[in-house]
C-alpha positions, 0 to 999 in steps of 0.5 A: 431749511430742513425740519429737525427730528423731534427728540424725547423730552426726557432722554433727548433721543430721536423720537417717532410720533407714537403713543408715548410722544413727546417721550420715546418710551413708557420708561421715559414717560414714567421717569419724567412723571417721577421727577415732577412728583418728587419735586425735582421739577419746579415752576418758577415764581414766588409764593405771592404769585401763587396766593394772588392766583388762588384769590383770582380764581376764587373770585373773593373780591366781593362778599357773597350774600347769604340766601335765607 
């Protein structure tokens, strides 16, 4: 079984491990970032999942006591 060569995460060309890895170039790295920033890429889930996640991270299950 031979290992396949890695491909660019954006354009799917074969990639050597460089400073831009997993992309083949700075152009592909910036194009991929632009896709995320424009909202073209999305992580699947529901709005309820996002709210539950924020509540868990904030630890708002118990009221906090005020220090006087």
